[in-house]
NUZA-779621 format. One record per residue (C-alpha): x, y, z. Coordinates in steps of 0.25 Angstrom, whole numbers. Example, Ala and Ser with C-alpha at 12.3 -4.5 7.8 and 13.67 -1.06 7.14 Angstrom:
<nugu xx="49" yy="-18" zz="31"/>
<nugu xx="55" yy="-4" zz="29"/>
END
This chain:
<nugu xx="900" yy="-167" zz="-333"/>
<nugu xx="912" yy="-172" zz="-326"/>
<nugu xx="923" yy="-178" zz="-334"/>
<nugu xx="933" yy="-183" zz="-324"/>
<nugu xx="925" yy="-193" zz="-316"/>
<nugu xx="930" yy="-206" zz="-309"/>
<nugu xx="925" yy="-215" zz="-321"/>
<nugu xx="932" yy="-207" zz="-331"/>
<nugu xx="945" yy="-207" zz="-323"/>
<nugu xx="944" yy="-222" zz="-322"/>
<nugu xx="942" yy="-224" zz="-337"/>
<nugu xx="954" yy="-215" zz="-340"/>
<nugu xx="963" yy="-223" zz="-331"/>
<nugu xx="957" yy="-236" zz="-337"/>
<nugu xx="961" yy="-231" zz="-351"/>
<nugu xx="975" yy="-227" zz="-346"/>
<nugu xx="977" yy="-240" zz="-339"/>
<nugu xx="973" yy="-247" zz="-353"/>
<nugu xx="984" yy="-239" zz="-360"/>
<nugu xx="994" yy="-243" zz="-349"/>
<nugu xx="990" yy="-257" zz="-350"/>
<nugu xx="991" yy="-257" zz="-365"/>
<nugu xx="1005" yy="-251" zz="-365"/>
<nugu xx="1011" yy="-260" zz="-353"/>
<nugu xx="1003" yy="-273" zz="-353"/>
<nugu xx="998" yy="-276" zz="-367"/>
<nugu xx="993" yy="-290" zz="-363"/>
<nugu xx="982" yy="-284" zz="-354"/>
<nugu xx="976" yy="-274" zz="-363"/>
<nugu xx="965" yy="-282" zz="-368"/>
<nugu xx="961" yy="-287" zz="-354"/>
<nugu xx="961" yy="-272" zz="-350"/>
<nugu xx="952" yy="-269" zz="-361"/>
<nugu xx="943" yy="-280" zz="-357"/>
<nugu xx="943" yy="-276" zz="-343"/>
<nugu xx="939" yy="-262" zz="-347"/>
<nugu xx="927" yy="-267" zz="-354"/>
<nugu xx="923" yy="-276" zz="-342"/>
<nugu xx="924" yy="-264" zz="-333"/>
<nugu xx="918" yy="-253" zz="-341"/>
<nugu xx="905" yy="-260" zz="-347"/>
<nugu xx="899" yy="-262" zz="-333"/>
<nugu xx="902" yy="-248" zz="-329"/>
<nugu xx="896" yy="-243" zz="-342"/>
<nugu xx="884" yy="-252" zz="-341"/>
<nugu xx="881" yy="-247" zz="-327"/>
<nugu xx="882" yy="-233" zz="-331"/>
<nugu xx="873" yy="-235" zz="-342"/>
<nugu xx="862" yy="-241" zz="-333"/>
<nugu xx="864" yy="-230" zz="-323"/>
<nugu xx="862" yy="-219" zz="-335"/>
<nugu xx="850" yy="-227" zz="-340"/>
<nugu xx="843" yy="-226" zz="-326"/>
<nugu xx="847" yy="-211" zz="-325"/>
<nugu xx="842" yy="-208" zz="-338"/>
<nugu xx="828" yy="-214" zz="-335"/>
<nugu xx="827" yy="-207" zz="-322"/>
<nugu xx="831" yy="-193" zz="-327"/>
<nugu xx="827" yy="-194" zz="-342"/>
<nugu xx="841" yy="-190" zz="-347"/>
<nugu xx="849" yy="-195" zz="-359"/>
<nugu xx="862" yy="-197" zz="-352"/>
<nugu xx="862" yy="-212" zz="-357"/>
<nugu xx="865" yy="-207" zz="-371"/>
<nugu xx="877" yy="-199" zz="-365"/>
<nugu xx="882" yy="-212" zz="-358"/>
<nugu xx="881" yy="-220" zz="-370"/>
<nugu xx="889" yy="-210" zz="-378"/>
<nugu xx="900" yy="-210" zz="-367"/>
<nugu xx="900" yy="-226" zz="-368"/>
<nugu xx="902" yy="-225" zz="-383"/>
<nugu xx="913" yy="-215" zz="-381"/>
<nugu xx="919" yy="-224" zz="-370"/>
<nugu xx="918" yy="-236" zz="-380"/>
<nugu xx="926" yy="-228" zz="-391"/>
<nugu xx="936" yy="-225" zz="-380"/>
<nugu xx="938" yy="-239" zz="-377"/>
<nugu xx="940" yy="-243" zz="-392"/>
<nugu xx="950" yy="-232" zz="-393"/>
<nugu xx="958" yy="-237" zz="-381"/>
<nugu xx="957" yy="-251" zz="-386"/>
<nugu xx="963" yy="-247" zz="-399"/>
<nugu xx="974" yy="-238" zz="-393"/>
<nugu xx="979" yy="-249" zz="-384"/>
<nugu xx="989" yy="-258" zz="-390"/>
<nugu xx="981" yy="-270" zz="-395"/>
<nugu xx="992" yy="-275" zz="-404"/>
<nugu xx="997" yy="-286" zz="-394"/>
<nugu xx="983" yy="-292" zz="-392"/>
END
């Protein structure tokens, strides 16, 4: 399984930019987090539909793995939200 993929690199850069914005521009953190939700939800939903279709065709259980990855991503977002400086909001 490939770990370094373009999608993973984008998410890592997205996280680093969140920390940079959190440190430099406190007033834009909340907007950046809202933008994160708006961008990631369609990507995740599209991936979910592709996987459902693929599982039906091939009879695999990759959907369970995808749901587990989504849950891990949600936990990472909650941790990143908690780590950023939210005192000014």
